[in-house]
C-alpha positions as CSV (number, residue, x, y, z in Angstrom):
1,M,13.0,-0.4,63.6
2,G,13.6,3.2,62.7
3,R,16.4,5.3,61.4
4,S,17.7,5.6,65.0
5,G,18.8,1.9,65.1
6,R,16.7,1.2,68.1
7,D,13.9,-1.3,68.1
8,A,10.5,-0.9,70.0
9,A,12.2,-1.9,73.3
10,G,14.8,0.7,72.9
11,A,17.7,-1.8,72.2
12,T,20.3,-0.6,70.0
13,A,20.7,-2.9,66.7
14,D,23.8,-4.0,65.4
15,A,24.7,-1.8,62.3
16,T,26.8,-4.5,60.8
17,G,24.1,-7.2,60.7
18,P,22.1,-8.2,57.5
19,D,19.1,-6.2,58.7
20,A,21.1,-3.1,59.5
21,T,19.4,0.3,58.8
22,G,21.6,2.9,60.5
23,P,24.0,5.1,58.8
24,D,26.8,2.5,58.7
25,A,24.5,-0.1,56.8
26,I,25.6,-1.1,53.4
27,G,23.5,-0.6,50.5
28,P,20.9,2.2,49.6
29,D,18.8,3.4,52.6
30,A,15.0,3.0,52.0
31,D,14.4,6.6,53.1
32,A,17.0,8.1,50.9
33,P,16.4,9.7,47.5
34,S,16.7,6.8,45.0
35,L,19.3,7.0,42.0
36,A,18.4,6.6,38.4
37,D,19.7,3.4,36.9
38,R,22.4,5.3,34.8
39,D,23.7,7.1,38.0
40,R,24.0,3.5,39.7
41,R,25.8,2.2,36.5
42,I,28.3,5.2,36.6
43,L,29.1,4.7,40.2
44,A,29.6,0.9,39.5
45,F,31.9,1.9,36.5
46,E,33.9,4.2,38.6
47,R,34.4,1.5,41.3
48,D,35.9,-1.0,39.0
49,W,36.7,0.8,35.6
50,T,40.2,-0.6,35.5
51,R,38.8,-4.0,34.7
52,H,37.9,-2.6,31.3
53,A,40.3,-3.2,28.5
54,G,41.9,-0.1,27.0
55,A,41.6,3.7,27.7
56,K,38.9,4.8,30.2
57,E,37.6,7.1,27.6
58,D,37.0,4.4,25.2
59,A,35.4,2.3,27.9
60,V,33.0,5.3,28.8
61,R,32.0,5.7,25.2
62,A,31.4,1.9,24.8
63,E,29.5,1.5,28.1
64,F,27.5,4.8,28.2
65,G,27.7,6.3,24.6
66,L,29.0,9.6,26.0
67,S,31.9,11.7,25.3
68,S,34.4,12.1,28.0
69,A,33.5,15.6,28.7
70,R,29.9,14.8,29.1
71,Y,30.6,11.7,31.2
72,Y,32.7,13.8,33.8
73,Q,30.1,16.6,33.8
74,I,27.6,14.0,34.9
75,L,30.0,12.3,37.2
76,N,30.7,15.6,39.0
77,A,27.1,16.5,39.5
78,L,26.4,12.8,40.7
79,I,29.1,13.0,43.4
80,D,27.6,16.0,44.9
81,S,24.3,14.2,45.1
82,P,23.0,13.2,48.5
83,A,21.4,10.2,46.9
84,A,24.8,9.1,45.7
85,I,26.5,9.6,49.1
86,V,24.0,7.4,50.8
87,Y,24.1,4.8,47.9
88,D,27.8,4.4,48.1
89,P,29.5,6.8,50.6
90,M,33.1,5.4,50.5
91,L,33.3,5.6,46.7
92,V,31.6,9.0,46.5
93,R,33.8,10.6,49.1
94,R,37.0,9.0,47.6
95,L,35.9,10.6,44.1
96,Q,35.3,14.0,46.0
97,R,38.6,13.9,47.4
98,M,40.2,13.1,44.1
99,R,38.3,16.0,42.5
100,E,39.5,18.3,45.4
101,A,43.2,17.2,45.0
102,R,43.1,18.0,41.2
103,M,41.4,21.4,41.8
104,S,44.1,22.1,44.4
105,A,46.9,21.0,42.1
106,R,45.5,23.2,39.2
107,T,45.5,26.1,41.8
108,L,48.9,25.6,42.8
109,R,50.3,25.4,39.3
110,R,49.3,29.1,38.5
111,A,52.0,31.6,38.9
112,P,51.6,33.9,41.9
113,G,50.3,37.3,40.8
114,T,48.7,36.1,37.6
115,S,45.1,36.6,36.5
116,T,42.8,34.4,34.4
117,A,40.6,37.3,33.6
118,G,43.0,38.5,30.9
119,H,43.5,42.0,32.1
120,S,46.6,43.9,31.1
């Protein structure tokens, strides 16, 4: 069965079944670019990091050996990756929306008419 969700006879497959291969299928798509192990672990961590005891920064350092700044650089690049979207579309889109909301909030906090370029 191909990516269209139709078998050789032209019947449409149920995208919710265990053999689903369409865009609504759960799990990584065989034709999609694969993610590195670390990238899959980062997405899994983001999915349920609240289960870790203590601050997120401490959990990031313990789990990945990365500073918070480096972790978020990697995460931001990862959630822009087509492979990550295919791997876990709901999580990645949620993270993208959260990032966009933070960026919008920062933009709104700037006073109107001010410049960040430092001109006098």
